[in-house]
C-alpha positions, 0 to 999 in steps of 0.5 A: 570568453573574457566574461568567463575567464573573470568569473574563473578568477573569481571563483578561485579567489572565493575559494582561496579566501574561504581557505585562508579564513579556515586556516586563521580559524575565522570559519567555524562550520560547515553552515559558514562555508554554504552561506559564502557559496550561496553568495558567491556562486551565480545559479548557471555557472555551476560548471566554472564554479567545478573547474576552478574547484578541480584546479585548485584540488590538484594544485594542492594536492601535487603541492601536499606531495612533493612538499619537503618543508614540513611547514609548507606541507602541513598547511598544504594537508591543511588546505586540503581538508579546507577545500574538501569541506567546500566540496562537501558543501558545493555538492549540498548546494548544487542539491538544493538548486536542483530541489529549487529548479524543480519546484519552480519548473513544478510551480510553473507547470501548475500555473500554466496546465489546464484547469481540468488537470492541475490537481492531477499534476499536483499529485504527480509532484508529490508522487512518493515513487519520484524524489519525495517532497519534504515539508520546506519543499511544499512550503516553497511551492506554495510561496512561488504559487501564490507569487505567480498567481499574484501577478496574473490577471486571470481571476480564475487563475488566481482562484484555482491556484489560491485553493491549491495554496491553502490546501498545502499550507492547512496539509502542513499543519494538520500532518505537523500536529497528526505526527505527535500522535503518529503511533499513540493509539497502539499503546492507548490499545495496548496492542500492535495493529489496526484492530482497536475497538470501533470508534474507540481505540483505534487510529482513526479516532485518535488521529480526529482529534487533532484535526480541525477541518470538519470534512477531515474530522467526519471523514476520520470518525467514519474510518474509526467506525469500520465504515466505508467512505463511500457513502461518506464521500457520496452525501457530501453537498460540497468539497473544495480544492482546498479540502481536497488538497489538505486530506491529500497530504495528511494521509501521505504523511500518516503512511509514509510516517507509519510504514517508516516508523513500522520498518525501525521501530517495531522489536519483532521484524516479522511484526513490524513487516505485518504492520507495514503491509497493513499499512500500505493496504489500509491506505490503498483502501482508503483512497480507491473507496475515496475515488468511488465515493468521489465518482458517485457524489452526484451533489458536486459539480462534475468539474469537481467530481472527476478531478477528484475522483480521477486524482484519488485513483491515481494516488490509489495507484502511487502507494501500490507502485511504492509497495511493490518495491518492497521486499516484504510485497505479498504475491499471495495477499489481496488488496481486498478493495473492489477496483470498477470493471471500468478501471481495469484498462485504467489500471493498465494504461496509467502504468504503461506510461511511467513503467516502461523500464524493466523494473517498472514492468516488474512493478506493474506486474506486482501490482496486476498480481495484487489486484486480481487476487482481490477480484478472486476474494470478491468472486469477479472470477473472470476479472481476475483470470485477466488480471492474473494472466497480464501479470504473468506476461509482464513478470515473465518479461521482467524475468520476476520469477516468483511473481510469475509463479504465484500467478500461475498458482492464483489461477490454479486457485481461480480456475478451481473456483470455477470448477474447471479443475483441468485448468486448475490442476495444469497450472499447479503443476506449471507453477510447481516445475518452474519454482523447483527449477528456481528455488522459490520456496513459498512458490512451490509451497503455494503449487503443492497445495493447489495441486493437491487442492485441485486433484481432491476436488477433480476426482470428486468431480468424476465421482472416483471411489477410489481412495488412493486417488485422494490419499495422493493428492492429500498427500501433495496438500500435507507437503505444501504445508509442512514447506510452509511451516519450514518457511515460516509463511503464514499466508501459504500455511493458512492457505495449505490448512484451508485446502486440507479442510475442504479436501476432507469436506468433500471426503465427508470427513468432518472431524479432520475438516474441522481439525485443519480449519482451525489451524487455517484460522490460527495461521490466517490470523497470524498473516493478517489475511482477513479473507482466509479467516473469513474462508475458514470460517464458512467452512468451519461452520459446515464442518461444526454443522455436520458434527451437529456442534451448532452453537459453534456451527452459528459463532463461525458462521456468524464471523464468517459472514460478518468478515467476507462481507467487509470485504465485499466478497460475494463469500459472504453468502456461504455461511448466510445460507449455512446460518438461514438453514440453522434457523429454519431447523432450529427455530427460537433455539437459534436466536437463544443461542445467538444471544448467549455468543452475544459476548464472543461475537461483540469481542470480535466484530463489536456491538456494531458487528453483533447487530449487523448480523440480522440485516445480513441474514435478511440481505441473503433471503431477500437477494433483490436487497443486497447491494453487493 
């Protein structure tokens, strides 16, 4: 007790000294106050200092309120202002010490953890869903790790930790260089977005020039050519932990920097939202592909392969968790990245532990909604249904009605793709009722489109001849498109026009089908939805074929085939089949027509894309060689 009393008195004296120095003009900045607190307050005695601070504040406030002498009252008021500065810097002191304690705890955890889990612990430490670690804090972490490892006699531990330290150090240096070039590529290509020309004016090309690590340079160059990193990673004979950590910090820095810039600096809010969404999805795709590449990198030793793959998949989920909390999270979009079936359970298991709160359940539901729609885009319909059912149940539990409605709509569309039209209509009706009850107009627009789409196809399946049955169903489609237009929702609008186009093709009305599909393509381009663009083009090729507009059919078919293959959608085979029929019917004229379209196609998909078209047609003719 005597020690506590003595320390209490010492802290009262410290506070009074700071106040007196301030009144005398000897303290001119908050930083001076902060340094005095750092030097004068012992770690672990914060409660005692706070008590002394509170007592002095109470005393001075009472003095200022009751003092009648103007001079003494003015002094008390000035003392109160000085005390408020002390309070502010004390809050800063606490924050800094809490951060230091957290960094110290992380460093200690990394030292004592099983080596197989060390990288996963580091990935957890930099999770943006937690309090983000600044560059200065990461430097402190590296210093603490180095000091702790130096005290150990375990040579394996020293080597492993040294790899972490090198990775953090190089990652921070690389990230710092990249910050000056974070968005310079936008101005170089004179347009907003990630489109660029493969290998030339796109972000990966610009960023690769700022890196020195050969593996990172080659990886970024691979991405600049619009090639998947899976094969690149598979071919690496060796990758060390330092390089993996440097890559993780560099990609973290780029993704977070881009989203912050697009959220705050783009003059058009809708365009900024679109680019932020693209950033989240782009980096989620990259990490999911890296995870697959590491899984298949047989030249790496199994210890590194498993750690690298698991940690890459963990970062994918971290990005999606952050994304799910954004107001612009696309409940009707998709990741367009392939998650192996074996990882369905991994997704749920990973998210169960950190997402047990109600809001976390909502995050999980939204992530699974996104992944489910991506599975549907790739033709994995049974897996998509499983994801959407889980997401629907979680959304209902979290009372996230827009997410629940979205999954009812996704289930309707997926059942329609399976030609289970009764289920498709039933789910769209449920979505329509719930959306109208809750005022979810985006959900209502999609439900109307799904209902009309399902009923058109159901009537066609039953070979109904009554035109009124189709007219009534198409009315739902048109209502959905009108509502989506009123909302300015390009995604729903694209979906609605697409459904109208397909419905008119089913009714053997190619001219209105083509008109609707052209509108669908425009809306899908505005929404940045590559899957819908590919599907629109695939059906547009069919409409042009029926109209005997063969050059237009070939142009649309080639683009649709390329886009759908680029996102690993099995539906690339639909336009490939039509193009194969056209080649058989036209003979040499097919190749001649393709050559006349060369400039237009290259403008859309680049030279590499144009050269890849014959390969896709060969793959279609030889399914045994199809790797989809």
